[in-house]
C-alpha positions in Angstrom: 48.1 52.1 -63.2 44.5 52.9 -64.3 42.6 53.0 -67.6 42.8 56.8 -67.4 46.5 56.5 -67.8 46.0 55.1 -71.3 43.5 58.0 -72.2 46.0 60.6 -70.9 48.8 59.1 -73.0 46.6 59.3 -76.1 45.4 62.8 -75.3 49.0 63.9 -74.8 49.7 63.0 -78.4 47.3 65.6 -79.6 48.1 69.2 -80.5 46.5 71.8 -78.2 42.8 71.1 -77.9 39.9 72.7 -79.7 38.5 75.3 -77.3 34.9 74.8 -76.2 34.6 71.2 -77.4 34.3 67.9 -75.6 37.5 66.0 -74.7 39.2 64.5 -77.8 39.8 61.1 -76.2 37.1 59.5 -74.1 36.7 56.0 -72.8 34.4 53.6 -70.9 36.1 50.9 -68.9 34.1 48.0 -67.3 35.8 45.8 -64.7 34.5 43.3 -62.2 35.2 42.8 -58.5 33.7 40.4 -56.0 33.0 36.7 -55.3 29.7 35.0 -54.6 31.5 32.3 -52.6 34.5 33.0 -50.4 35.6 29.6 -49.1 38.9 28.1 -50.2 39.9 26.3 -52.3 37.1 26.5 -54.8 35.8 30.0 -54.3 36.6 31.2 -57.8 35.1 28.2 -59.5 31.9 28.2 -57.5 31.6 32.0 -57.8 32.0 31.8 -61.5 28.4 30.5 -62.4 26.3 33.2 -60.6 28.8 36.0 -61.5 28.6 34.9 -65.2 24.8 35.3 -65.2 25.0 38.6 -63.3 27.5 40.0 -65.9 25.2 39.0 -68.8 22.1 40.5 -67.1 24.0 43.8 -66.3 25.1 43.9 -70.0 21.5 43.7 -71.1 19.8 45.9 -68.5 21.2 49.2 -67.3 24.6 49.3 -68.8 23.3 49.8 -72.4 21.5 53.0 -71.3 24.6 54.3 -69.6 26.8 53.6 -72.6 24.1 55.2 -74.8 24.3 58.5 -72.8 28.1 58.7 -73.3 27.9 57.7 -77.0 25.1 60.3 -77.6 27.1 63.1 -76.0 30.2 62.3 -78.1 28.4 61.5 -81.4 28.4 65.0 -82.9 32.2 65.4 -82.2 33.0 61.9 -83.5 31.1 62.6 -86.7 33.3 65.7 -87.3 36.5 63.9 -86.4 36.8 65.9 -83.1 36.6 63.0 -80.6 37.7 59.4 -80.3 35.8 56.9 -78.1 37.2 53.7 -76.6 35.1 51.0 -74.9 37.1 48.5 -72.8 36.2 45.5 -70.6 38.3 43.3 -68.4 37.3 39.8 -67.0 33.5 39.8 -66.5 33.5 43.4 -67.4 34.2 42.2 -70.9 31.2 40.0 -70.7 29.1 43.0 -69.5 30.4 45.1 -72.4 29.9 42.4 -75.0 26.3 42.0 -74.1 25.7 45.8 -73.8 27.0 46.6 -77.3 25.2 43.6 -78.9 21.8 44.4 -77.5 19.3 45.9 -79.9 18.3 49.5 -79.3 14.6 49.6 -79.5 14.4 53.3 -79.1 16.6 54.0 -82.1 18.4 56.8 -80.2 21.7 54.9 -79.8 22.3 52.3 -82.4 24.5 49.5 -81.0 27.0 47.3 -82.8 24.2 44.8 -83.1 22.1 47.4 -84.9 25.0 48.4 -87.1 25.7 44.8 -88.2 22.0 44.3 -88.9 21.8 47.3 -91.2 25.1 46.4 -92.9 23.9 42.8 -93.5 20.6 44.0 -95.0 22.2 46.5 -97.3 25.0 44.2 -98.3 22.6 41.4 -99.0 20.5 43.7 -101.3 23.6 44.9 -103.1 24.9 41.3 -103.5 21.6 40.1 -104.9 20.5 43.0 -107.1 23.5 45.3 -107.4 21.0 48.0 -106.5 22.5 51.5 -106.6 20.3 52.4 -103.7 21.8 49.7 -101.5 25.3 50.8 -102.4 24.5 54.4 -101.5 22.9 53.1 -98.3 26.1 51.4 -97.3 28.0 54.6 -97.8 25.5 56.5 -95.6 25.6 54.0 -92.8 25.9 55.9 -89.4 29.1 56.0 -87.5 30.1 53.0 -85.6 29.1 53.3 -81.9 32.7 53.4 -80.9 36.1 53.8 -82.5 37.8 50.9 -80.6 36.5 48.0 -78.5 39.0 46.3 -76.2 38.6 43.0 -74.3 41.5 42.2 -71.9 41.6 38.8 -70.2 37.9 38.5 -71.1 35.7 36.1 -69.1 33.4 35.6 -72.1 32.7 33.1 -74.8 34.0 33.4 -78.4 30.5 32.9 -79.7 29.7 36.5 -80.5 33.1 37.2 -82.0 32.7 34.2 -84.3 29.4 35.4 -85.5 30.7 38.9 -86.2 33.8 37.6 -88.0 31.7 35.3 -90.2 29.4 38.2 -91.0 32.1 40.6 -92.2 33.6 37.9 -94.3 30.3 37.5 -96.0 29.2 41.2 -96.2 32.4 43.2 -96.8 33.0 42.0 -100.3 29.6 43.7 -101.2 30.0 46.5 -98.7 33.6 47.6 -99.0 32.8 51.2 -98.4 31.4 50.4 -94.9 33.4 51.8 -92.0 33.8 48.4 -90.4 35.2 47.0 -93.6 38.0 49.5 -93.4 38.7 49.4 -89.7 42.1 47.9 -88.8 41.5 47.3 -85.9 38.1 47.9 -84.4 37.9 45.0 -82.0 41.0 44.2 -80.0 41.1 41.1 -77.7 44.2 39.8 -75.9 44.7 37.5 -72.9 47.8 36.6 -70.9 49.1 33.1 -71.3 49.5 32.8 -67.5 45.9 34.0 -66.7 44.6 31.2 -64.6 41.1 32.6 -64.3 40.3 32.6 -68.0 42.7 29.9 -69.1 41.7 27.2 -66.6 38.9 28.2 -64.2 36.5 29.6 -66.8 36.7 26.6 -69.3 36.3 24.1 -66.5 33.3 25.9 -65.0 31.8 26.4 -68.5 32.3 22.7 -69.2 30.5 21.7 -66.0 27.6 24.1 -66.5 27.7 25.8 -69.9 25.5 28.8 -70.7 24.2 27.3 -73.9 21.7 30.0 -74.6 24.5 32.6 -75.0 27.7 30.8 -75.5 26.6 27.5 -77.2 29.6 25.1 -76.9 32.3 27.8 -77.3 33.6 27.6 -73.7 36.6 29.9 -74.0 37.2 33.5 -75.2 38.5 34.3 -78.6 41.9 35.3 -77.3 42.2 31.9 -75.5 41.4 30.2 -78.9 44.7 29.9 -80.8 42.9 29.0 -84.0 41.2 32.4 -83.9 44.3 34.4 -83.5 45.0 37.1 -86.1 48.5 38.0 -84.6 51.3 36.1 -82.9 52.4 36.7 -79.4 54.5 40.0 -79.4 58.1 39.2 -80.2 61.4 40.9 -79.4 62.7 42.9 -82.2 65.9 41.3 -83.7 67.6 44.7 -83.4 67.0 47.9 -81.4 64.7 49.3 -84.0 61.3 48.2 -85.3 61.7 45.5 -88.1 61.1 46.7 -91.6 57.4 46.5 -92.6 56.2 46.3 -89.0 54.1 49.3 -87.9 53.1 48.0 -84.5 56.2 48.2 -82.4 56.4 49.2 -78.7 58.7 49.0 -75.7 58.6 46.6 -72.8 60.6 47.6 -69.7 61.1 46.0 -66.3 62.7 47.3 -63.1 66.4 47.9 -63.4 66.5 47.1 -67.1 66.6 49.0 -70.3 63.4 49.1 -72.4 63.4 46.4 -75.2 61.6 46.9 -78.5 58.9 44.4 -79.3 56.6 44.0 -82.3 53.2 42.4 -83.0 53.4 40.1 -86.1 50.3 39.7 -88.1 49.5 36.0 -89.0 49.6 35.8 -92.8 46.3 34.9 -94.4 44.3 35.6 -91.2 43.0 39.0 -92.3 39.3 38.7 -91.8 38.1 40.9 -94.7 39.0 39.5 -98.1 41.6 41.6 -100.0 40.5 44.0 -102.7 42.2 46.7 -104.9 42.2 49.2 -102.1 43.6 46.8 -99.5 45.5 44.0 -101.3 46.7 42.6 -98.0 43.2 42.5 -96.5 41.8 44.4 -93.5 41.5 42.9 -90.1 38.8 44.6 -87.9 39.4 41.9 -85.3 42.9 41.7 -83.6 43.0 38.6 -81.5 46.2 37.4 -79.8 48.0 36.2 -76.6 50.6 38.1 -74.6 53.1 36.6 -72.1 53.7 37.5 -68.5 56.3 40.1 -69.4 53.4 42.2 -70.7 50.4 41.1 -68.6 51.3 39.1 -65.5 48.2 37.1 -64.6 44.6 38.1 -64.6 44.6 41.5 -63.0 47.8 43.1 -64.3 46.1 44.8 -67.3 46.9 48.6 -67.3 50.6 48.6 -66.5 52.9 50.9 -68.5 54.0 48.2 -71.0 50.3 47.4 -71.9 49.7 51.2 -72.3 52.8 51.4 -74.6 51.4 48.6 -76.8 47.8 50.0 -76.9 49.0 53.6 -77.6 50.8 52.5 -80.7 47.9 50.3 -81.9 45.4 53.1 -81.3 47.6 55.7 -83.0 47.5 53.5 -86.1 43.6 53.5 -86.1 42.3 55.5 -89.1 39.8 57.5 -87.1 42.3 58.4 -84.4 44.6 59.7 -87.1 41.7 61.7 -88.6 41.0 63.3 -85.2 44.6 64.0 -84.7 44.8 65.8 -88.1 41.6 67.8 -87.4 43.1 69.0 -84.0 46.4 69.9 -85.7 44.6 72.2 -88.2 43.0 74.3 -85.5 45.8 74.3 -83.0 47.4 77.7 -82.2 
């Protein structure tokens, strides 16, 4: 199954499209194929170091411009709740994507997540220190986020950047509660299979031998491979045939010659990254980080099978901007 299967599933959920407009669901998927060294038994370990650097370089040169073109094309439709944009990366593709969206846009034509976070931090800091009305109004007028959902699957990247961003929203969102990112649940989605040998064993060993200290510091594994960073538990089987009360993220897992079984994704109490407020007493969690087992993702490459698409479809349908686009399409449908 391909990434486009997920997009088509989401698009199928819409009412009839808006004539003359861009597709209502769009996505960019970055994957990685190839080895620098092909001799057994250490081909994956030895290949890791040069491929790691290539992925970082690609994310900083070339890919940001390509992402910019797509984001620019969709920006007018997204601002009017007429389109939904997903950015996804698998393996080293996640490292490429992470670098691409965290590069600064010198031209100002396509603000990246890095640029958004910089603006948010500056305005939140001013509001925190002076309670200036201008700063609060500036937060409300922040531009749209570059994308509506960013997905990392079996990511061959460090947790360093995720740690930085989580720390920043914990600091800034109490003073910038009206900012889009402070109300996104989720915006970043990262999950890794517990039987993924590539990111669970090969990557940390290779990073331990030759770490990329400039980018990753001493954080040798991905966020989803770091249990202490998890915001959700591993998906669990529902105790009955229906979604447990209070759980909104329920989906079906099916295997050959068996009936589909209902699973749900339990949130870990107290791990919401944005502090609770009057509007969101339970807190908001822009970062969803968790493991999945082999019944959902079997190994490193099994990432777009129907069960994964079932889970992601439900998660995305609960995204606030997705719901806004859906409602806008319903109003103009024949």
